[in-house]
C-alpha positions in Angstrom: 0.0 0.0 0.0 2.8 2.4 0.9 4.6 1.6 -2.4 1.4 2.2 -4.3 0.9 5.6 -2.6 4.5 6.5 -3.5 4.0 5.7 -7.1 0.7 7.7 -7.2 2.4 10.6 -5.6 5.3 10.5 -8.1 2.9 10.3 -11.0 0.9 13.3 -9.9 4.0 15.3 -9.2 5.3 14.3 -12.6 2.1 15.4 -14.4 2.2 18.7 -12.4 5.8 19.3 -13.1 5.3 19.3 -16.8 3.9 22.8 -16.5 6.2 24.1 -13.8 9.7 24.0 -15.3 10.6 20.3 -15.1 9.4 19.2 -18.5 11.6 17.9 -21.3 13.6 20.3 -23.5 11.4 19.4 -26.4 8.2 20.2 -24.6 9.8 23.5 -23.3 10.7 24.4 -26.9 7.2 23.6 -28.1 5.6 25.8 -25.4 8.2 28.6 -26.0 7.3 28.6 -29.7 3.5 28.8 -28.9 3.7 31.2 -26.0 6.2 33.8 -27.4 6.9 37.3 -26.2 5.0 39.0 -29.1 1.7 37.5 -27.8 2.2 38.0 -24.1 -1.0 39.7 -23.0 -1.0 42.8 -20.7 -3.1 41.7 -17.8 -3.8 43.5 -14.5 -4.0 40.9 -11.8 -5.9 42.0 -8.7 -4.1 41.7 -5.3 -6.7 39.4 -3.9 -8.0 36.8 -6.3 -10.6 34.2 -5.9 -9.7 30.5 -6.4 -8.3 29.3 -8.7 -5.6 31.9 -9.1 -4.4 33.3 -12.5 -0.6 33.7 -12.3 2.1 34.5 -14.8 4.3 31.6 -15.7 7.7 32.0 -14.0 9.7 30.1 -16.6 12.1 31.5 -19.1 10.9 31.7 -22.7 7.2 30.9 -21.9 5.1 34.1 -22.0 1.7 33.3 -20.8 -0.5 32.9 -17.7 -1.7 29.8 -15.9 -4.6 28.5 -13.8 -3.9 25.5 -11.6 -6.4 24.0 -9.4 -8.8 21.3 -8.2 -12.4 22.0 -9.2 -15.8 20.4 -8.5 -17.5 19.0 -11.6 -19.8 22.0 -11.5 -16.8 24.4 -11.4 -15.2 22.5 -14.3 -18.4 22.8 -16.3 -18.4 26.6 -15.7 -14.8 26.8 -16.6 -15.4 24.9 -19.9 -18.3 27.3 -20.7 -16.0 30.3 -20.2 -13.4 28.7 -22.5 -15.9 27.9 -25.2 -17.5 31.4 -25.0 -14.0 32.9 -25.4 -13.8 31.3 -28.8 -11.7 28.2 -28.3 -12.3 25.0 -30.3 -14.2 21.9 -29.0 -13.0 20.9 -25.5 -12.7 17.3 -24.1 -15.4 16.0 -21.8 -15.5 17.8 -18.5 -14.0 14.9 -16.5 -12.0 13.1 -19.2 -8.2 12.9 -18.9 -6.6 15.2 -21.5 -3.3 16.9 -22.1 -3.0 18.9 -25.2 -3.2 22.2 -27.1 -6.5 23.9 -28.1 -6.4 26.7 -30.6 -8.6 29.7 -30.8 -11.1 29.8 -33.7 -10.2 33.2 -35.0 -7.3 34.7 -32.9 -3.7 33.6 -32.9 -3.9 32.6 -29.3 -3.7 29.2 -27.6 -4.7 27.2 -24.6 -2.6 24.3 -23.2 -4.9 22.2 -21.1 -4.0 19.3 -18.7 -6.9 17.7 -16.8 -7.6 14.5 -14.9 -10.1 13.3 -12.3 -8.8 12.9 -8.8 -9.6 13.9 -5.2 -13.4 13.7 -5.9 -13.0 16.5 -8.5 -11.1 17.5 -11.6 -7.5 18.6 -11.5 -6.8 21.3 -14.0 -3.7 23.1 -15.3 -4.4 25.6 -18.0 -1.9 27.9 -19.8 -3.0 30.6 -22.1 -2.0 33.8 -23.8 -5.6 34.8 -24.7 -6.3 38.1 -22.9 -10.1 37.9 -23.2 -10.1 34.4 -21.7 -7.7 35.4 -18.9 -9.8 38.4 -17.9 -12.8 36.0 -17.6 -10.7 33.6 -15.5 -9.7 36.3 -13.1 -13.4 36.9 -12.4 -14.1 33.1 -12.2 -14.5 31.6 -8.7 -14.8 27.9 -7.9 -14.7 25.7 -4.8 -12.9 22.4 -4.2 -14.6 19.2 -3.3 -14.9 19.2 0.5 -11.9 17.7 2.2 -14.0 14.8 3.6 -15.1 14.0 0.0 -11.5 14.0 -1.3 -10.4 11.9 1.8 -13.4 10.1 3.2 -11.3 7.9 5.5 -9.1 10.7 7.0 -9.7 12.2 10.4 -7.9 15.7 10.3 -7.4 15.5 14.1 -5.0 12.6 13.6 -2.8 14.3 10.9 0.6 15.5 11.9 3.2 15.8 9.1 1.7 15.1 5.7 2.8 12.6 3.2 1.7 11.1 -0.1 -1.6 12.1 -1.7 -2.8 14.3 1.1 0.5 16.2 1.1 0.2 16.8 -2.7 -3.5 17.8 -2.3 -2.7 20.2 0.5 0.2 21.9 -1.1 -1.1 22.3 -4.6 -4.9 22.6 -4.1 -6.2 23.1 -0.6 -3.7 25.6 0.8 -4.1 28.1 -2.2 -7.9 27.7 -1.9 -7.9 28.2 1.9 -5.7 31.3 1.7 -8.1 32.8 -0.9 -11.1 32.5 1.5 -12.5 35.2 3.7 -12.7 34.7 7.5 -16.5 34.2 7.1 -16.0 31.6 4.3 -13.6 29.7 6.5 -16.1 29.5 9.3 -18.4 27.4 7.0 -16.0 24.4 7.4 -16.1 22.1 10.4 -13.8 23.2 13.3 -11.4 20.3 12.9 -10.8 21.1 9.2 -10.4 24.8 10.1 -7.7 23.8 12.6 -6.0 21.5 10.1 -6.0 24.2 7.4 -4.6 26.9 9.8 -1.9 24.4 10.9 -0.9 23.1 7.5 
């Protein structure tokens, strides 16, 4: 069981790292050619954003913004509607595994999308240089599946240092979401999950 958890953790980190500077030179060259300086949009990012955050890619030679997060199915359906309304070609099914480039129907802009189902939701990493889409994504707000849905057998009162899947989930999904919430929104969660979130 421990070995299986380690393999799953490695696989998830590998999928995540493809968009955060640890991809192959060939993939970096492809992304650099698609997301070049001439098409880098001028975007004003608000100081306090809702989840999931729109952030500039901090990688040399790739000029675009990204959205990385875990969404509920409803949140993913809303995201797909925004992408479609922004003029991008046909998208994969909401919860289907997908990793590829989607082009705009009329503009010379692109969308690199990586999505897969996990943690009772849809994990999404989106890279784009389309200003109209990015401005919609800044205004977009979604929730995560509840922690007890992602980890139905986990008691937060028993968690010390995190490892494996829950460490990955906490670092890449839950913590950014929790930090984006207001004090009133945090109070909607059970006390034990509030304490877990403030500690981790």
